[in-house]
C-alpha positions in Angstrom: -162.6 -106.8 -137.2 -163.1 -108.0 -140.7 -159.4 -107.4 -141.4 -158.5 -109.9 -138.7 -160.8 -112.5 -140.1 -159.4 -112.1 -143.6 -155.9 -112.4 -142.3 -156.9 -115.7 -140.7 -158.4 -117.5 -143.7 -155.6 -120.1 -143.7 -157.0 -121.3 -140.4 -159.7 -123.2 -142.2 -160.9 -125.2 -139.2 -161.4 -122.1 -137.0 -163.2 -120.3 -139.8 -165.5 -123.3 -140.4 -166.3 -123.5 -136.7 -167.0 -119.7 -136.6 -169.4 -120.0 -139.6 -171.1 -123.0 -138.1 -171.6 -121.4 -134.7 -173.1 -118.2 -136.1 -175.1 -120.0 -138.7 -176.7 -122.3 -136.1 -177.1 -119.6 -133.4 -178.7 -117.2 -135.9 -181.3 -119.9 -136.5 -182.1 -120.9 -132.9 -181.4 -117.6 -131.1 -180.9 -114.6 -133.4 -180.7 -112.2 -130.4 -177.7 -114.1 -129.0 -176.1 -114.3 -132.4 -176.5 -110.5 -132.9 -175.0 -109.7 -129.5 -172.1 -112.1 -130.0 -171.4 -110.8 -133.5 -171.4 -107.2 -132.2 -168.8 -108.1 -129.6 -166.7 -110.0 -132.2 -166.8 -107.0 -134.6 -165.3 -104.8 -131.9 -162.5 -107.2 -131.0 -159.0 -105.8 -131.4 -156.2 -108.2 -132.1 -153.3 -106.9 -129.9 -150.0 -107.2 -131.7 -146.5 -107.1 -130.3 -144.9 -103.7 -130.5 -142.2 -103.9 -133.1 -138.7 -102.5 -132.6 -139.2 -99.5 -135.0 -142.4 -98.7 -133.2 -140.7 -98.8 -129.8 -138.0 -96.5 -131.2 -140.8 -94.0 -132.2 -142.3 -94.1 -128.7 -138.9 -93.6 -127.1 -138.1 -90.6 -129.3 -141.5 -88.9 -128.9 -142.7 -86.6 -126.2 -145.5 -88.6 -124.6 -148.6 -87.2 -122.8 -152.0 -88.4 -121.7 -155.4 -87.2 -122.7 -158.5 -88.2 -120.8 -161.3 -89.6 -123.1 -164.7 -91.1 -122.4 -163.4 -94.7 -122.1 -159.8 -94.4 -120.8 -156.7 -92.1 -120.8 -155.2 -92.0 -124.3 -151.5 -92.4 -125.0 -150.4 -89.5 -127.1 -147.1 -88.7 -128.8 -145.6 -85.5 -130.2 -142.6 -85.0 -132.6 -141.2 -82.0 -134.5 -141.4 -78.3 -134.2 -143.7 -77.2 -131.3 -144.5 -74.1 -133.2 -145.0 -75.7 -136.6 -148.2 -76.4 -138.5 -150.0 -79.2 -136.7 -150.6 -82.6 -138.4 -152.7 -85.1 -136.5 -151.9 -88.8 -137.4 -154.6 -91.5 -136.9 -153.6 -95.2 -137.3 -155.8 -98.0 -138.4 -157.4 -101.1 -136.8 -155.2 -103.6 -135.0 -152.3 -101.1 -135.1 -150.8 -98.3 -133.0 -149.4 -94.8 -133.4 -145.9 -96.2 -134.0 -147.0 -98.0 -137.2 -147.1 -94.6 -138.9 -143.7 -93.5 -137.4 -142.0 -93.2 -140.8 -144.6 -90.6 -141.9 -144.3 -88.9 -138.5 -140.5 -88.6 -138.7 -140.7 -87.3 -142.3 -143.3 -84.6 -141.3 -141.2 -83.7 -138.2 -138.2 -83.2 -140.5 -140.4 -81.0 -142.6 -140.8 -78.7 -139.6 -144.4 -79.9 -138.7 -145.7 -80.4 -135.3 -146.8 -84.0 -135.4 -149.4 -85.4 -132.9 -150.4 -89.1 -132.8 -152.3 -91.3 -130.4 -153.2 -94.9 -129.8 -156.9 -95.5 -130.5 -159.0 -97.0 -127.6 -158.5 -100.8 -127.2 -155.1 -100.7 -129.0 -151.5 -101.0 -128.1 -151.0 -100.4 -124.4 -154.7 -100.2 -123.6 -156.1 -102.4 -120.9 -159.1 -103.0 -123.1 -159.0 -105.1 -126.3 -162.2 -103.9 -128.0 -163.5 -100.6 -129.3 -165.8 -99.2 -132.0 -166.3 -96.2 -134.2 -168.1 -94.1 -131.5 -165.3 -94.6 -128.9 -162.6 -93.8 -131.5 -164.5 -90.7 -132.6 -164.7 -89.5 -129.0 -161.0 -90.2 -128.6 -160.1 -88.2 -131.7 -162.1 -85.2 -130.5 -160.7 -85.5 -127.0 -157.2 -85.2 -128.3 -158.0 -82.2 -130.6 -160.0 -80.4 -127.8 -157.0 -81.0 -125.5 -154.6 -79.4 -127.9 -156.9 -76.3 -128.1 -155.8 -75.5 -131.6 -156.6 -72.0 -132.8 -155.5 -72.4 -136.4 -156.5 -74.9 -139.1 -154.6 -78.2 -138.9 -154.1 -81.2 -141.1 -154.9 -84.9 -140.7 -153.1 -88.0 -142.1 -155.2 -91.2 -141.5 -154.8 -94.8 -142.5 -157.5 -97.4 -143.1 -160.0 -97.5 -140.2 -158.4 -94.3 -139.0 -159.8 -92.6 -142.1 -163.3 -93.5 -141.0 -162.6 -92.3 -137.5 -161.2 -89.0 -138.6 -163.9 -88.1 -141.1 -166.7 -89.2 -138.7 -165.2 -87.2 -135.8 -164.6 -84.1 -137.9 -168.1 -84.3 -139.3 -169.3 -83.9 -135.7 -167.2 -80.8 -135.0 -166.7 -77.2 -136.2 -162.9 -77.5 -136.7 -161.4 -76.0 -139.8 -159.0 -78.4 -141.6 -156.3 -77.5 -143.9 -155.4 -80.7 -145.7 -156.7 -84.3 -145.3 -154.7 -87.4 -146.4 -156.5 -90.7 -146.4 -154.2 -93.6 -146.9 -157.0 -96.1 -147.9 -160.4 -95.8 -146.4 -163.5 -98.1 -145.9 -165.9 -95.5 -147.3 -169.4 -97.0 -146.6 -169.3 -98.7 -143.2 -172.5 -100.6 -144.2 -170.5 -102.4 -146.9 -168.0 -103.6 -144.2 -170.9 -104.9 -142.1 -172.4 -106.8 -145.0 -169.0 -108.4 -145.7 -168.8 -109.3 -142.1 -172.3 -110.9 -142.2 -171.3 -113.1 -145.1 -168.0 -114.0 -143.7 -169.3 -115.3 -140.4 -172.5 -116.7 -141.9 -174.8 -114.5 -139.8 -178.5 -115.1 -140.6 -180.7 -112.3 -141.9 -182.8 -112.0 -138.6 -179.6 -111.9 -136.5 -178.1 -109.3 -138.9 -181.1 -107.1 -138.6 -180.8 -107.2 -134.9 -177.0 -106.5 -135.2 -177.9 -103.4 -137.2 -180.4 -102.3 -134.5 -177.7 -102.7 -131.8 -175.3 -100.7 -133.9 -177.9 -98.0 -134.6 -178.6 -97.7 -130.9 -174.9 -97.4 -130.1 -174.2 -94.8 -132.9 -177.4 -92.9 -132.5 -178.0 -93.0 -136.2 -178.5 -95.6 -139.0 -175.4 -97.4 -140.2 -176.4 -96.4 -143.7 -175.6 -92.8 -142.8 -172.0 -93.6 -142.1 -169.7 -93.2 -145.0 -166.4 -91.4 -145.6 -167.8 -89.6 -148.7 -170.9 -88.3 -146.9 -168.9 -87.2 -143.8 -166.4 -85.3 -146.0 -169.3 -83.2 -147.2 -169.9 -82.0 -143.6 -166.2 -81.0 -143.0 -164.7 -77.6 -143.5 -161.4 -78.5 -145.3 -159.3 -77.2 -148.1 -157.8 -80.2 -149.9 -158.1 -84.0 -149.9 -155.5 -86.5 -151.0 -156.5 -90.2 -151.4 -153.7 -92.8 -151.8 -154.7 -96.4 -152.5 -153.1 -99.5 -153.9 -155.1 -100.8 -156.9 -154.7 -104.3 -155.6 -155.2 -103.7 -151.9 -156.3 -107.0 -150.4 -157.7 -105.6 -147.1 -159.7 -102.5 -148.2 -160.5 -102.8 -151.9 -159.5 -99.9 -154.2 -163.1 -99.1 -155.1 -163.6 -97.4 -151.7 -161.3 -94.6 -152.7 -162.7 -94.5 -156.2 -166.2 -93.9 -154.8 -165.0 -91.1 -152.6 -163.0 -89.5 -155.4 -166.0 -89.6 -157.7 -168.2 -87.9 -155.1 -165.9 -85.2 -153.8 -164.9 -82.3 -156.0 -161.7 -81.1 -154.3 -160.2 -84.6 -154.0 -157.0 -86.0 -155.6 -156.7 -89.8 -156.0 -153.2 -91.3 -156.3 -153.4 -94.9 -157.6 -150.4 -97.0 -156.8 -149.5 -100.7 -157.2 -147.4 -103.0 -155.1 -147.4 -100.8 -152.0 -149.9 -103.0 -150.1 -152.2 -102.0 -147.3 -149.9 -102.0 -144.3 -146.5 -101.7 -146.1 -147.6 -98.5 -147.7 -146.9 -96.8 -144.3 -143.2 -97.5 -144.8 -143.1 -96.9 -148.6 -140.9 -94.0 -149.7 -143.2 -92.9 -152.5 -146.3 -92.8 -150.3 -144.4 -90.8 -147.7 -142.9 -88.4 -150.2 -146.3 -87.7 -151.7 -147.9 -87.3 -148.3 -145.3 -84.8 -147.1 -145.2 -83.0 -150.4 -149.0 -82.6 -150.4 -149.0 -81.2 -146.8 -146.2 -78.8 -147.9 -148.5 -77.4 -150.6 -146.9 -79.1 -153.6 -148.8 -80.5 -156.5 -148.8 -84.3 -156.4 -149.2 -86.6 -159.3 
């Protein structure tokens, strides 16, 4: 959600109205402000499906997987007998946004599986949260009934989804690639609080709502802590040093905490454009093929 707001900063009037509303409502009715902010945080901005994404959907073998909230649109490319790589897209996006990586992995003889997160792309809903996305991830993996270790490539919010889901499972993972990550979810909430001018009492109530929904404190949710609970072999982090959506320090924090991690620092590949960047794709595919990356 915070990504949406940051992308809308040029809409000064709308932002001012948003801040004014939550600032005033936090003062007169913190319960209402908390509930409204929780709904706002879960809001997905539906984007038009781009031509290259439509091309991916047309070329892929599509199938449905039932999840807790709704059936999930899933897609498969590559060798049906190849090593499995699960691809997880980020917030406000769709499986087709990572199609360049998917095609490259399919060309490398991998069996590539991707899916649209709840509330995204063709979904009837336009909202979701980390719990629903975690459930969706595990629904897809359970459906695949994989007997051998598999790999995961995730982008942005998808990194939080993947690590949170895997931390709740017994699956053995070969390689993990996180193309940016939000690390401490609590940090994202604090930025959200500041951005919409949410008062302290309302924010405390927002944390309570989130705690009740998650079943655990928000402070427990971080990529670096969830990684410690996952049985995986190798981790690759790729992040633009000047990323304007998820700051670079998130990956630095993870890299400093995790022993078997490799951080690739790039410049001028952006946050979204990195998914179409040849250097990012080559390093991702090389890493999954067992090559040393620098």
